[in-house]
N, C-alpha and C positions, 0 to 999 in steps of 0.2 A: 402828236406824240408829246408826252409831258417831259419837261426838263428834269435833270438829275436832282436839282434843288427841290422842285415841286414834289417829286417822288419821295424825297427824304422827309418833307413835311407831312405828306400823307401817311407815310409809314409810321412816323412817330404818333400821329393821331390814332391810327389803327392799334398801335401798341397800347395806348392809354385806354382805348375802348375795351380791349381784350382783358384788362386787369380785373374787371368785375367778374368775368367768367373764371379766371384763374383762381379767384378767391373761393369759388365753389368747388374747385377740383379736389380730388382725394389727396389727403396729406400723405407724405412719405412715411413708411413704417418699416420696422425690421424685417417683416415678412414680404415686402414688395420692393422691387427695384425701381428707382426713380427714372423716368423717361421725360426729358424736356421737349416740348413742342415749340419750335420756332415758327412764328407767324409766317404763312406762305407768302411768297412774293408773286406779284402780278403787275402788269402794266395796263390792263384793260378789264379785269374781272374782279373788281374789288369786293363786291358783295359776295360773290361765290367763294373767293379766297378766305374772307372772314368767316363765312358759314362753315366751310370745310375745316378751317383751323379749330373752331370751337367743337365741331363734331369729332375731330380726331382726339381732342382732349377728353371729351366725354367717353369715347371708346376706350381710351387708356384707363380712365377711371373705372370702367366696368370690366376691364380685362383682368382675369386672375393673375396675381403675382406682379402687377405693374402699378405704379402710382405716378402722378404728375410731378415732374421735377420742379424745384423751386425756381422762381424768377419768371419773368415774362419778356420775351425778346422778339425782335422782328428781323427777318433775314435781310430786308432792305437796309435797315439801320446798321446791322452788323457788317455787311459787306462794304458799306460806305466808310464806316469808322476804321475798319481794318485794311482799307484800300485793296479790296479784292475785286475780281471781275463780278459781273452780275450773277453768273453761275459759278459758285466757288469751286476751285479745284481742290485736290486732296490736301495740299499744304494749308490752304485757307480754311478748310473744314477743321483741321487740327487747331488752328489759331482760334476759330470760333469756339471750339470746345473749351480751350483754355480761358477764353474771355468770359464765357457763361458758367465756367466751373462745373462742367458736366462731363460724365464719362460716356453718355449716350444721348443723342438728341435727334429729333426728326425735323427735316426741312423739305421744302418742295417749291415748285413753280407752277403757275397756272396761266393759261391764255385763252382768249375767246376763239372759237372756231365755228363761225356761223351761229347756229342755235344751240351749240354745245360748248362746254369748256373741256379742255384737255391739258394734261401736264404729267408730271411725275413726282413721286414722293420718295424720299431717301432716309435711311436710318444709318447714322454714323455711330459706331461703337469703338471706343478706344481699344486698340490692339487687335481689332477684327476687321475683316473686309466689309466694305459698305454694301448694303442691300438696297434695292430700289424696286418700285412697282409703278406701272403707268396707271393713270386715271382718266376717265372720259365719261361725261354724263351730261344730262340736260342742263342748260344754262338757267332754267327757271327754278332750280333748287338753290334758293338763297337764304333758307332758314336752317339753322343748325339742328332743329328738332324734326325736320322733315324725315320721315321714316326711310325713304330711299337713300338720302344722304347719310343717315346714321349707319345704314347697312354698308354703304361704300366705305365709310371710315372704319367700321369694325373689320371688314374684309382686308382693308389695307394694313391695319395694325397686325392682324393675324399673319398676313403674308410677310410683313417686314420683320416681325419678332420671332416668327416660327412657333408661336404659342406662349404659354406661361413659362417664365424662367425656371430652370430646374436647380435643384440642390441635391444633397446626399443625406441619407438617413442611416446612421450606424447604430445597429441594434445589438445590445449586449444582454445575455441571459445567463441564468445560473446553471442551465443544462448544456451539456456538450453539443447536443443536436436538438434542434427545434424547428418547427414550421412557423413562418412569419406571415401574418395577414395584415395588410395595410388597407384601411378603410373597407374592411370586410372581404378583400380580394387576396388570393394567394400571391405572395411576393417572392417567395423562395425559402431557402433553408439556412439555418445558422449552423456553422461548423466550428467546433472548438469554442463555442460560446460567443461568437461574434460574426456579424456579417454587415455589409454596407449595400444599400439599395438606392438607385437614382429615383427621385420623386419630384413632383412639382412643389413649388414653395407654398407656404401657407399651413393651415391646421390639418392634422392627420390623426387618425386613431390607429394604434399599433397593438396587435394581439399576437402572442406566441403560444404555441401548443407543442407539447412533447409528451411522450409516453411516460407514465409514472409520476407526472407533475400536474398540478392545477394550472388552468389557463391564467395568463397574466396579461393585463391590458393597461395602456397609458395613452394619454393625449399629448401631442407634441406639435410645436410650430416649427416648420422647416424653413430656414433662412435661405435666400437665394445665393447661389454660387459659393456655398459653404457646406461643410459636413456637420450635421446636427446629431448629437449623441442622445440615446435613450437607453436606460438600463432597466430591465424588467426582472425582478426576483421571482423565482418559481418555487412554490412550496410542494413538497412531496404529497401526492394524492393518496387518500385512503380509498380502499375498494368500495364502490357503491353497493356491492352485493354483501349480504350478511355472511360473516365468516363463522360458519357453524363449528369448525374445529376450534377456533379461538373461544367461542362461547362454551363449547363442551369442555375445553381445558379449564376454564374458570369454574364451571360447575363441578368438575371432577376434583379440583383442589378444595373447593368449598365443602363438598361432601366428605372428602378425606379428613378435613379438619373436624367436621361434626362427628364422624365415626370415631376418629381418634379421641375426641373429648369424651364420648360415651365409654370407650374402652378404658381410658385412664380413670374415669370416675369409678368404674367397676373395680379396677385394681385397688383403688383407695378404699372402697367399701370392704373388699375381701381382707385387706390388711387391717382395717379397723376391727373386723370381726375376730380375727386371730389374736388381737391384743385385748379383746374384751374379757373382763374378769369372769363373767358368766361362762364364756367359752373355756377359759382356763380351768374353772371348777368342773365343768362337764368333762373336759379331757382328763382331769385327775381321777375320774371314776374308772378309767381303763388302765391296764397294765402297760408297762413301757414298750412291750413288743407289738402293740397295736399302733400301726402307722396312720391309718385312715379312720379316725374316730367318727367321721361323718358318713361312712359307708352305710348302705341300707342294712347290711347284716349286723353291723355294730349297733345301729340304732335299735333294731328289733331285740337284740340280745340285752342291751342295757335296760330296755323297757321291762323285760322279764326278770331282771335281777331285783329281788325283793329287798336286798340290802341297800340298793342305791336310793338316794334322795329323789323323790318324784319331782319336786320343783326344779332341782338342778338339771334333771334329765330333760324335762319339758323345755326349759330355757335353752339348753344346749342344742336340742334337736331343732328348735326354731331358728337358732343362729346357723346351724348347718344348712337348713333349707334356704335361708337367705343367702348364704355363701354360694350354694349351688346355682342360684339364679344369677348372681354377679359373675361367677366363673363362666357360665354359659355365654353371658354377654361379652366377656373378654374373648372367648374363642370365635365369636362371630364378628365383632367390630374391629379387632386388631387387623385381621386379614382384609376386611373391607376398607379400612383406612389406608392400608398400604396399596391396595389395588387402585382405589379411587385417586389417591394423590399421585401415584405413578402414571396412571393413564392421563390424568389432567395435565401433568407436566409434559408428557409426550405430545399431547394434542397442541399445547401452547408452542412447543419448540417447532412443530411442523406446520403451524397455522399460517405462516408467511409463505405465500405462493412463490416468492422469489428464492426461498431456501433451496429449492431443487436445482437452481441455476448456479449456486455458489460452489466454489471449489475449496478443497482443503479438508482438514480433519472434522469429523462429526461424531458426536456421542449420542446414542439413543438408548434409553433404558427400556428393558422388557420386563413386564410383571405379569403374574398369573397366580391362580389359587395354589398351584403346586410348586412353582419355582419362580425365581427372578434372575435377572442378569443385566449386563450392559454390553451393547454392541458398539464397537469402535471401528469406523471406516474412514477411508480417504477417497475423495472424489477428484478426478482429473478433469 
């Protein structure tokens, strides 16, 4: 049996040798909780204790959400310096945590048992009950990279920690209700624009879906033991299907504008003919009681009048024929302009599929070849 001083010197040597391994361990990060591994204590299984200590550190480095805590410590040295028993009690474990400045650390003890080593591993966490697991395996596992020893260490870390540390993700959206997908899997629904979900620490992809809005997505890193916020703005979605009523509305308005332009041009032409000096001279050939000098009967009569100037008659009749053409265009295109523009406006007003769901007053024009009107209704 080694003396206490001999064990102290050996523990210090083991602590120095373990420093090189600690230098390769994962560095603490905001997305991972630090977990300090205190070198295991033993009186007769030094190679096995050193190998398992290194394997535990590697397992923590590979475990999601965990990182190796800063510093390299030996249980043997700590219990001696703090004047604790070889197996530290609860009070001593708290003093160890204060000494190494850690809120969680792993410690344990090993001993030889024939051709095997056995012992126990403990996880101390500030403010929480201690957890522990027994270990027992072949004594010939003396290398930290031995696959069986790596598995033993990984299983022990998973049992002691309960898996990756969790955090909370608070999702805020622009929609009152939305479905939330985290890493492609349904997580729940947002009510009144906000919801909080428990998730593992580390990077996550968040997507929200809601009726009438485009999907919104963001990447976020969730910190351990905290609530991480992510705000996703949702834009109103346009219908993926072609809106025929909307298209017809614009076509109707455009056609109405074209028809109206033709009718107005025709009116201008008629007005210009009526102010033409040749038309005035032609009209002077008739008595004042003749109202329609361009009527067919009046044209034939004036052609037979031998007293009338032939050139004035021919010019006047040509102007009358031209006026007849533009008057006919007015009769056709003014009604077409009114019908097309009214129908286009109606189609645009009713092109939104959500209009039918709205409540309140609504005004709908009605147009036709014979009559027009406006319908005023109230929807409850």
